[in-house]
TILOPA-98999 format. One line per field, with one value per residue (C-alpha): x, y, z. Coordinates in steps of 0.05 Angstrom, whole numbers, plus 32768, in hexadecimal, padded with zeros to 4 digits. Example, Ala and Ser with C-alpha at 12.3 -4.5 7.8 and 13.67 -1.06 7.14 Angstrom:
BEGIN
X	[80F6, 8111];
Y	[7FA6, 7FEB];
Z	[809C, 808F];
This chain:
BEGIN
X	[80AB, 80EC, 8116, 814C, 818C, 81B8, 81D0, 8191, 817A, 8130, 810B, 80F6, 80AC, 807C, 80A6, 806E, 8029, 7FE5, 7FD7, 7FAD, 7F7C, 7F77, 7F98, 7FCA, 800C, 8041, 8082, 8077, 8064, 805D, 8060, 801D, 8011, 8040, 802B, 804A, 8014, 801F, 8002, 800F, 8029, 7FE5, 7FC3, 7FFD, 7FF3, 7FA9, 7FB7, 7FE9, 7FB8, 7F82, 7FB1, 7FC5, 7F7C, 7F6F, 7FA7, 7F8C, 7F90, 7FAA, 7FE8, 7FD2, 7FC9, 7F93, 7F7A, 7F89, 7FB8, 7FEE, 8036, 8062, 802F, 7FF9, 8024, 802B, 7FE0, 7FD1, 8000, 7FDB, 7F99, 7FB3, 7FCE, 7F8A, 7F67, 7F97, 7F89, 7F3F, 7F48, 7F71, 7F39, 7F06, 7F31, 7F39, 7EED, 7EDB, 7F0F, 7F3D, 7F75, 7F93, 7F96, 7FB6, 7FFD, 7FEE, 7FE4, 8025, 803D, 8083, 80B4];
Y	[818F, 81AA, 817D, 8155, 817D, 813E, 8149, 8136, 80EF, 8101, 80EC, 8122, 811C, 8103, 80EA, 80F7, 80E2, 80D6, 808F, 8068, 8052, 808C, 80C8, 80D5, 80EF, 80B8, 80A6, 805A, 8036, 7FF0, 7FD6, 7FB8, 7F9B, 7FCC, 8009, 802C, 8033, 8060, 8048, 805E, 8030, 8026, 8014, 7FE5, 7FC1, 7FBB, 7F9F, 7F6D, 7F56, 7F4D, 7F26, 7EF9, 7EED, 7ED9, 7EA5, 7E5E, 7E3C, 7DF9, 7E19, 7E04, 7E2E, 7E63, 7E57, 7E36, 7E6E, 7E5F, 7E56, 7E7E, 7E82, 7E95, 7ECD, 7EEB, 7EE4, 7F06, 7F3F, 7F49, 7F4A, 7F7C, 7FA9, 7FA6, 7FB9, 7FF3, 800E, 800B, 802C, 8064, 806F, 8074, 80A5, 80D0, 80CF, 80E6, 811D, 8100, 8131, 8123, 80D9, 80DB, 80DC, 809D, 8073, 807B, 8047, 802C, 803C];
Z	[7FCF, 7FB1, 7F85, 7FA7, 7FA9, 7FAA, 7FF2, 8018, 8020, 8015, 7FD6, 7FA4, 7FB4, 7FE8, 8022, 8053, 803B, 805A, 8073, 8042, 8078, 80A9, 8085, 80BD, 80A1, 809E, 807B, 8083, 8043, 8028, 7FE1, 7FCF, 7F89, 7F66, 7F8F, 7FCA, 7FFF, 803A, 807D, 80C5, 80FC, 811E, 80DC, 80CB, 810E, 80FF, 80BA, 80D6, 810B, 80D7, 80AA, 80E4, 80F5, 80AC, 80AB, 80A9, 80ED, 80D2, 80B2, 806C, 802E, 8034, 7FEE, 7FAC, 7F96, 7FCA, 7FB3, 7F83, 7F4B, 7F7D, 7F9A, 7F55, 7F48, 7F8A, 7F78, 7F37, 7F5C, 7F8E, 7F56, 7F34, 7F75, 7F81, 7F3B, 7F48, 7F8C, 7F6D, 7F39, 7F71, 7F98, 7F5A, 7F4E, 7F94, 7F94, 7FC9, 7FBC, 8001, 7FF2, 7FAD, 7FC9, 7FF1, 7FB2, 7F8C, 7F5A, 7F66, 7F30];
């Protein structure tokens, strides 16, 4: 994609990327452990439903890492998982997925 000419509101690179889960082209993204992950609306709904189903029924903490310190620890774990996933995508030659796993500057 051409460099931003200063007049458009589009970013310089990758404003439409394949969805991380299903590879449909999308502009929707979410920050996950220091990475910008692109995912389409239908996959986002599926992820939200799965997260809701995983919530504890009693309203208590899901595990021992709940709270502010736990949130930071979970972010570190997610960042580690994203780095491992990026390495796997690179190994299997997933050229069409590389844009979906972009670090946030």
